[in-house]
C-alpha positions in Angstrom: 121.0 49.1 124.7 124.8 48.8 124.3 124.2 46.3 121.7 121.1 45.1 119.9 122.5 42.5 117.6 120.7 39.2 117.2 123.7 37.3 116.0 124.0 33.7 117.3 127.0 31.9 115.9 126.6 28.1 115.7 129.5 26.7 117.7 129.9 23.5 119.4 132.5 24.6 121.9 131.6 23.4 125.4 128.1 22.4 124.4 126.5 19.6 126.5 124.7 16.6 125.3 121.4 18.4 125.9 122.0 21.3 123.6 120.8 21.3 120.0 124.3 21.9 118.8 125.7 18.8 120.3 122.7 16.7 119.3 123.8 16.9 115.7 121.2 19.4 114.6 123.8 22.1 114.3 126.8 20.0 113.6 129.0 21.4 110.9 128.1 20.3 107.4 129.8 20.6 104.1 129.8 24.2 102.9 127.0 24.9 100.5 127.6 25.7 96.9 128.8 29.2 96.3 125.9 31.6 96.5 126.4 33.9 93.6 124.2 36.8 92.8 122.9 37.4 89.3 124.0 41.0 89.5 127.2 42.8 90.8 127.7 41.9 94.5 128.4 45.5 95.2 124.9 46.4 94.0 121.9 46.6 96.4 120.2 43.3 97.1 117.1 42.7 95.0 113.9 40.8 95.8 115.2 38.1 93.5 118.5 37.9 95.4 116.6 37.4 98.7 114.4 34.8 97.1 117.4 32.8 95.8 119.4 33.1 98.9 118.9 30.2 101.3 120.5 31.7 104.4 118.9 33.7 107.2 119.9 37.2 108.1 120.5 38.7 111.5 117.7 40.8 113.0 118.1 43.3 115.8 115.9 43.5 118.9 113.9 46.4 117.6 110.2 46.0 118.5 109.2 47.7 115.2 110.8 44.9 113.2 109.0 42.2 115.2 105.7 44.0 114.8 106.0 44.2 111.1 107.0 40.6 110.9 104.0 39.5 113.0 101.6 41.5 110.7 103.2 40.0 107.6 102.9 36.5 109.2 99.2 37.2 109.4 99.0 37.2 113.2 96.1 39.4 114.5 95.8 41.2 117.7 99.4 41.1 119.1 102.0 43.7 119.5 105.6 43.7 120.6 106.8 46.3 123.2 110.2 46.7 124.8 110.5 46.4 128.5 113.0 48.9 129.9 112.8 48.0 133.5 111.5 45.1 135.6 110.2 47.5 138.3 106.6 46.8 139.1 105.6 50.4 138.3 107.0 50.1 134.8 105.5 46.6 134.2 102.2 48.0 135.2 102.1 50.0 132.0 102.2 46.9 129.8 98.9 46.1 128.0 97.4 42.8 129.3 97.4 40.0 128.7 101.1 39.4 128.2 101.5 36.3 126.0 105.3 36.0 126.2 108.6 37.6 126.7 111.7 37.5 124.4 115.0 37.9 126.1 118.1 38.8 124.1 121.4 38.0 125.7 124.9 36.7 125.2 124.1 33.0 125.1 125.5 30.8 127.8 124.7 27.2 128.2 122.1 26.5 131.0 122.1 23.5 133.3 121.0 20.6 131.0 119.4 18.9 134.0 116.7 21.6 134.1 115.3 20.6 130.8 112.3 18.3 130.5 113.0 14.8 129.3 110.5 15.3 126.5 108.4 18.2 125.2 105.0 18.3 126.9 102.2 17.9 124.5 100.6 21.1 125.6 103.7 23.1 124.7 104.6 23.9 121.1 108.4 24.2 121.0 110.8 24.2 118.1 114.6 23.9 118.1 116.7 26.4 116.1 118.4 24.4 113.4 119.6 27.2 111.1 121.9 30.1 111.8 120.5 33.5 112.5 116.9 32.3 112.7 116.5 32.8 116.4 114.3 35.9 116.1 111.7 34.1 114.0 112.0 30.9 116.2 111.4 32.9 119.4 108.4 34.6 117.8 106.9 31.3 116.7 107.6 29.7 120.0 105.4 32.3 121.7 102.6 33.0 119.2 101.9 29.3 118.7 101.3 28.9 122.4 99.2 32.0 122.8 95.5 31.1 123.5 92.7 32.5 121.4 95.0 34.3 119.0 94.4 34.4 115.3 97.6 33.1 113.7 96.6 33.7 110.2 96.2 31.1 107.5 99.9 30.2 107.0 100.9 29.9 110.6 97.7 28.2 111.6 98.3 25.5 108.9 102.0 25.2 110.0 101.0 24.7 113.6 98.6 22.0 112.7 101.1 20.3 110.3 103.8 20.2 113.0 101.6 19.4 116.0 102.9 15.8 116.4 106.5 16.6 115.5 109.5 16.7 117.9 111.1 20.0 118.6 114.0 19.1 116.3 111.6 18.3 113.4 109.7 21.5 114.0 113.0 23.4 113.8 113.8 21.7 110.5 110.3 22.6 109.3 110.9 26.3 110.1 114.2 26.1 108.2 112.3 24.9 105.2 109.2 27.2 105.6 109.6 29.6 102.7 106.8 31.8 103.9 108.6 32.6 107.2 112.1 32.7 105.7 111.1 35.2 103.0 109.5 37.6 105.6 112.5 37.2 107.9 114.9 37.8 105.0 113.0 40.9 103.8 115.4 42.7 106.2 118.4 41.2 104.5 120.8 43.6 102.7 123.5 42.5 100.4 126.2 42.8 103.0 124.1 40.9 105.5 123.8 38.1 103.1 127.5 38.1 102.2 128.5 38.2 105.9 126.2 35.3 106.8 127.7 33.2 103.9 131.2 34.1 105.0 130.5 33.2 108.6 129.2 29.8 107.6 132.2 29.2 105.5 134.5 30.2 108.3 132.6 28.1 110.9 132.9 25.0 108.7 136.6 25.6 108.1 137.3 26.1 111.8 135.4 23.0 112.8 137.7 20.9 110.6 140.9 22.0 112.4 139.8 23.0 115.9 139.1 20.6 118.7 137.0 21.4 121.7 138.2 24.6 123.4 138.0 25.8 127.0 134.8 27.1 128.5 136.4 30.6 129.0 137.1 30.8 125.4 133.5 29.8 124.7 132.1 32.7 126.7 134.5 35.2 125.2 133.2 34.3 121.8 129.6 33.9 122.8 127.1 35.6 120.5 123.7 37.1 121.0 120.6 35.0 121.0 116.8 35.3 121.5 114.9 33.0 123.9 111.3 33.0 124.9 109.3 32.7 128.1 105.7 31.7 127.9 102.9 30.7 130.2 101.1 27.5 129.2 98.6 25.5 131.2 99.5 27.1 134.5 103.2 26.7 134.1 105.9 29.1 132.9 108.4 27.7 130.3 111.7 28.9 129.0 111.9 28.0 125.3 115.4 28.2 124.0 115.8 27.0 120.5 119.4 26.0 121.2 118.3 23.5 123.9 116.7 20.2 123.0 113.7 20.5 125.3 111.7 23.2 127.2 112.6 24.2 130.7 110.0 24.8 133.4 110.9 27.9 135.3 107.9 28.4 137.5 104.1 28.1 138.1 101.6 30.8 137.3 100.2 32.3 140.5 97.5 34.8 140.2 97.0 37.0 137.1 100.5 38.3 136.6 102.9 35.5 135.6 105.7 38.0 134.9 106.3 38.3 138.6 107.2 34.6 138.7 109.7 34.9 135.8 111.3 38.1 137.1 113.8 36.3 139.4 115.1 34.2 136.5 115.5 37.3 134.3 117.2 39.3 137.0 119.6 36.4 137.7 120.6 36.4 134.0 121.0 40.1 134.0 123.1 40.1 137.1 125.7 37.9 135.4 126.8 40.9 133.4 129.5 43.2 134.8 128.5 46.6 136.1 127.9 49.0 133.2 127.3 46.3 130.6 123.8 46.2 129.2 124.2 43.4 126.7 120.6 42.3 126.9 117.1 43.4 125.9 113.6 42.3 126.9 110.6 42.4 124.6 107.0 41.6 125.5 104.3 40.2 123.3 101.0 41.7 124.4 97.5 42.1 123.3 97.5 44.9 120.7 96.0 48.0 122.4 94.4 48.8 119.0 92.3 45.7 119.3 91.0 46.7 122.8 90.4 50.3 121.7 88.4 49.4 118.6 86.3 47.0 120.7 85.6 49.7 123.3 84.8 52.1 120.4 82.3 49.6 119.0 80.8 49.3 122.4 80.4 53.0 122.6 78.7 53.2 119.2 76.3 50.5 120.2 75.5 52.4 123.4 74.9 55.6 121.5 72.6 53.8 119.0 70.6 52.3 121.9 70.3 55.7 123.6 69.1 57.4 120.4 66.5 54.7 119.9 65.2 55.0 123.4 65.1 58.8 123.3 63.2 58.7 120.0 60.5 56.7 121.8 60.4 58.9 125.0 60.9 62.3 123.5 60.8 62.9 119.7 62.3 66.4 120.2 65.2 65.2 122.3 67.8 66.6 119.9 66.6 70.2 120.4 66.7 69.6 124.2 70.3 68.3 123.8 71.4 71.6 122.2 70.2 73.5 125.2 72.2 71.2 127.5 75.4 72.0 125.7 74.7 75.7 125.0 75.3 74.9 121.3 78.9 74.0 121.9 79.5 70.9 119.9 83.4 71.1 119.7 83.9 68.5 122.5 81.7 66.0 120.7 82.6 66.8 117.1 83.4 63.7 115.1 81.4 61.3 117.3 80.8 58.0 115.6 77.2 56.6 115.5 77.9 53.7 113.1 80.6 51.8 111.4 83.8 53.6 110.3 86.7 51.8 108.6 89.2 54.5 109.6 88.7 53.5 113.2 88.4 49.7 112.5 84.7 49.7 113.6 82.6 47.4 111.4 78.9 46.6 111.5 79.7 43.1 112.7 81.9 44.5 115.5 79.0 46.8 116.7 76.6 43.9 116.6 78.9 41.7 118.6 79.9 44.4 121.1 78.8 44.5 124.7 77.0 47.6 125.6 78.6 49.6 128.4 77.1 48.4 131.8 76.3 52.0 132.8 74.4 52.5 129.6 72.3 49.4 130.2 71.5 50.6 133.7 70.5 54.1 132.4 68.2 52.6 129.7 66.5 50.5 132.3 65.3 53.4 134.4 66.2 57.0 133.6 64.6 60.2 132.7 65.1 61.9 129.3 67.4 64.4 130.9 69.5 61.7 132.6 69.8 59.9 129.3 70.9 63.0 127.5 73.6 63.7 130.1 74.8 60.1 129.9 74.8 60.4 126.1 77.0 63.5 126.5 79.5 61.6 128.7 79.6 58.7 126.2 80.5 61.1 123.4 83.3 62.7 125.5 84.7 59.3 126.4 84.5 58.3 122.7 86.6 61.3 121.7 89.5 60.0 123.9 89.1 56.5 122.4 89.4 58.0 118.9 92.5 59.9 119.8 94.1 56.8 121.3 93.3 54.8 118.2 94.9 57.4 116.0 98.0 57.3 118.2 98.2 53.5 117.9 97.7 53.7 114.1 100.5 56.3 114.0 102.7 53.9 116.0 102.1 51.2 113.5 103.0 53.6 110.7 106.2 54.4 112.5 107.0 50.7 112.7 106.6 50.4 109.0 108.9 53.4 108.4 111.6 51.9 110.7 111.4 48.6 109.0 111.7 50.3 105.6 114.8 52.2 106.8 116.3 48.9 108.1 115.6 47.2 104.7 117.1 50.0 102.7 120.5 48.9 101.4 123.0 51.8 102.0 125.9 49.7 100.8 126.1 50.9 97.2 126.0 54.6 98.4 128.8 54.0 100.9 130.9 52.2 98.3 130.3 55.0 95.8 131.3 57.6 98.5 134.5 55.6 99.3 135.4 55.2 95.6 135.0 58.9 95.0 137.2 59.8 98.0 139.7 57.1 97.0 140.1 58.7 93.6 140.8 62.0 95.4 143.4 60.3 97.6 141.4 61.3 100.6 141.2 57.7 101.9 144.9 57.2 101.5 145.6 60.4 103.4 143.3 59.4 106.3 144.9 55.9 106.5 148.5 57.3 106.4 147.7 59.9 109.1 147.7 57.2 111.7 
């Protein structure tokens, strides 16, 4: 992507009466008291700095960051993956179901008439009432509408608490939700915090001396913003925190609702000039690790049932099994026959798993030899499952590493480097060479 910034400046230039900005939710307010840090501002941000700071930092459209945030929110069974193309072949690789899409783009005001007059009771939607919170708002607007998803204790309680609120009140609730703000701001570095404070100060100062400007000027200064698309009760909704109400963009037809939202996304992408890629699309899907661990539990349950049946039919079946494989156990080495925490397979998961249909059929009417061959095929299939689980676990580990790199504050090192070269007059030489 040419740019991956999530910055969304709160301006009221050219905003209609149906945008959150003009409704007064984002109206300029008196600048907050100076946010001083207990240590030298040039030092790296500390956890105490982040806790004391009441702003929200910008977050880029990097799937790894969103995945780490979801896990820290306590949400189970979801994963964020980037969509690089809307071609059907590429969309076919997405794990199903897809619970929502996040679209990052240079914000432009949509037709206010497209918005609902009020928020449907079946749709959980929150306005964005604080600067730079659009990443968390977009995430919450999707996961709170996802059916049969474990939101975790904190978000589950928050959804229940805000169930009867208006979108505006929910937005204010998010702004005051310390649990979410602290996780969001775990990505804040000292310079992020200082820049956000400076931007707020400048916005307030500008609002006092600037009247409404032309639309062209608005678009030239437009900043990046996250919005969400979600299917709820057979309808597809665009949930933009900067709009007062949800916007219905289509009806779910068949099993693939993304096909219905594609024209809307393509129209937005077509507004950019050729060569500009100032947008990104992220999907929130069922975590492949969840499906893989369920399939592995099913495999284990099948193998346990086969072993029990073979014990009854042929007590010496293990010796016969060795003759079938010619003593070559490499292909089935590491096969699981019970719970294993490394592969997220618990005794409860095995008990609740559905045995493979083919295994059920084999158990109903098969010879010992047929059972042994089927057992061998289950073991080979399980090996692929275990490899896939390890790959997903490695992907999660990579997410954590990327998040750690993003959180690391390189500011002090850069400043030390500049001071060193300034003392050597290197900086002065570079500047004067122009």
